[in-house]
C-alpha positions as CSV (number, residue, x, y, z in Angstrom):
1,M,-0.1,-0.3,0.3
2,P,1.5,3.4,-1.2
3,F,2.0,6.0,1.3
4,H,0.7,9.3,1.2
5,F,1.6,12.6,2.2
6,S,-0.9,12.9,4.8
7,S,-0.4,9.6,6.4
8,I,2.8,10.0,6.8
9,E,2.5,13.3,8.2
10,T,0.0,11.7,10.9
11,E,2.7,8.7,11.2
12,W,5.3,11.5,12.2
13,Q,3.1,13.5,14.7
14,R,2.6,10.1,16.3
15,F,6.4,9.7,16.6
16,L,6.9,12.7,18.1
17,V,4.2,13.0,20.5
18,E,5.5,9.3,21.4
19,V,9.1,10.4,21.6
20,H,7.7,13.4,23.9
21,S,5.8,10.9,26.6
22,L,8.9,9.0,26.8
23,V,10.7,12.1,27.7
24,S,8.0,13.2,29.8
25,A,7.4,9.9,31.8
26,T,11.0,8.8,32.6
27,G,11.9,12.5,34.2
28,K,15.6,12.3,33.1
29,P,17.4,14.8,30.5
30,A,16.5,15.1,27.6
31,P,17.8,12.1,25.2
32,K,21.0,13.4,23.1
33,I,20.3,12.8,19.1
34,F,23.0,13.2,16.7
35,I,21.7,13.6,12.8
36,S,24.4,12.3,10.9
37,Y,24.3,13.2,6.9
38,A,26.5,12.8,4.0
39,W,26.6,15.3,1.0
40,E,24.2,14.8,-2.1
41,S,26.0,15.0,-5.6
42,S,24.6,18.5,-5.7
43,N,24.1,21.4,-4.1
44,E,21.0,21.7,-4.8
45,A,19.9,18.5,-3.4
46,T,22.1,19.3,-0.2
47,E,20.5,21.7,0.3
48,S,17.2,20.4,0.3
49,M,18.5,17.8,2.3
50,Q,20.0,20.3,5.4
51,Q,16.4,22.1,5.1
52,R,14.5,18.7,5.6
53,L,16.8,17.5,8.7
54,A,16.7,21.2,10.2
55,L,13.0,20.8,10.1
56,L,13.7,16.9,11.7
57,Q,15.9,18.3,14.5
58,R,13.3,21.3,15.2
59,D,10.5,18.6,15.8
60,L,12.5,16.6,18.0
61,L,13.2,19.2,20.1
62,A,9.4,20.2,20.4
63,A,9.2,16.8,21.4
64,G,11.7,17.0,24.0
65,A,15.0,15.7,22.4
66,Y,18.2,17.3,22.4
67,A,19.3,16.8,18.0
68,R,22.1,17.8,16.5
69,V,22.4,17.7,12.8
70,Q,26.1,17.2,11.7
71,Q,27.3,16.4,8.3
72,N,29.9,13.4,7.4
73,Y,32.9,14.1,9.4
74,Q,34.8,13.4,5.8
75,Q,33.2,15.5,4.0
76,L,33.3,18.7,6.8
77,L,37.1,17.8,6.4
78,K,37.4,17.9,3.1
79,R,35.6,21.3,2.3
80,F,37.0,22.8,5.5
81,E,40.2,23.1,7.5
82,L,39.1,22.2,11.2
83,T,41.1,23.8,13.6
84,E,42.4,20.9,16.6
85,I,39.5,23.0,18.8
86,A,36.9,22.5,16.6
87,L,37.5,18.7,16.1
88,K,37.7,18.4,19.6
89,E,34.5,19.9,20.0
90,Q,33.0,17.8,17.0
91,V,34.1,14.6,18.4
92,E,33.5,15.8,22.6
93,T,29.7,16.7,21.3
94,F,29.8,13.0,19.3
95,S,31.2,10.9,22.5
96,K,27.7,12.5,24.2
97,T,25.2,11.3,22.3
98,Q,22.9,8.8,23.3
99,I,21.3,8.1,19.7
100,T,23.0,8.8,16.1
101,L,20.6,8.9,13.4
102,T,22.6,8.6,9.8
103,V,21.0,10.0,6.9
104,L,22.7,8.5,3.6
105,T,22.8,9.9,-0.1
106,Q,20.7,8.3,-3.0
107,E,23.9,7.1,-4.0
108,N,24.7,5.3,-0.4
109,E,21.1,3.3,-1.7
110,Q,22.2,2.6,-5.0
111,L,25.5,1.3,-3.5
112,R,23.3,-0.8,-1.1
113,Q,21.1,-2.1,-4.0
114,F,24.5,-3.6,-6.2
115,Q,25.6,-4.9,-3.0
116,Q,22.5,-6.8,-2.7
117,Q,22.1,-7.9,-6.3
118,A,25.8,-8.8,-5.8
119,E,25.5,-10.9,-2.7
120,D,21.8,-12.6,-4.8
121,K,23.9,-13.3,-7.5
122,I,27.2,-14.8,-4.6
123,H,23.9,-17.1,-2.9
124,A,22.6,-18.5,-6.7
125,L,26.3,-19.5,-7.5
126,R,26.5,-21.0,-4.6
127,D,23.5,-23.2,-4.9
128,E,24.6,-23.9,-8.5
129,K,27.9,-25.2,-7.1
130,L,26.3,-27.3,-4.3
131,F,24.0,-28.9,-7.3
132,L,26.5,-29.7,-9.6
133,I,28.5,-31.2,-6.8
134,Q,25.8,-33.6,-6.0
135,E,25.1,-34.1,-9.6
136,K,29.0,-34.6,-10.2
137,S,28.6,-37.5,-7.2
138,H,25.4,-38.9,-8.7
139,L,27.5,-39.2,-11.7
140,Q,30.5,-41.1,-10.1
141,G,28.1,-43.3,-8.3
142,Q,26.2,-44.2,-11.6
143,F,29.7,-44.9,-13.5
144,K,30.9,-47.1,-10.9
145,Q,28.3,-49.0,-11.2
146,L,28.7,-49.2,-15.1
147,Q,31.8,-50.3,-14.7
148,A,31.2,-52.8,-12.1
149,S,28.6,-54.1,-14.3
150,L,30.9,-54.3,-17.5
151,T,34.0,-56.1,-16.0
152,S,31.7,-58.5,-14.6
């Protein structure tokens, strides 16, 4: 059944209510959520993702969770030269995180699909190899029987 925007929005609102209830009921400090993401292949796509993640961060904050959005460290280091102090601050923030959400790009999804296809092919080849081993064993048995009948 395909999702309609309204059903996704309703599910998201239910999720946020559950997060808020959980945070309120425990009486513990708000969970620290670290949202990591990789840059998309184009600036427009990256900006669009950043806008969606800003909304995610806003919604999680409104639900009572502490959320921080941070782009992928490797890409961050490539794009900006971080000072040692800034890098230590990033590591400290990450080390205090209780929940990490990782947002992948379309390229990651394509790689995952390619990996799944490769694993499926490997599985099929293993099945074929097992069949051929069994068939070889069966033929060897028949050959031995034929040899025995010819020599007797």
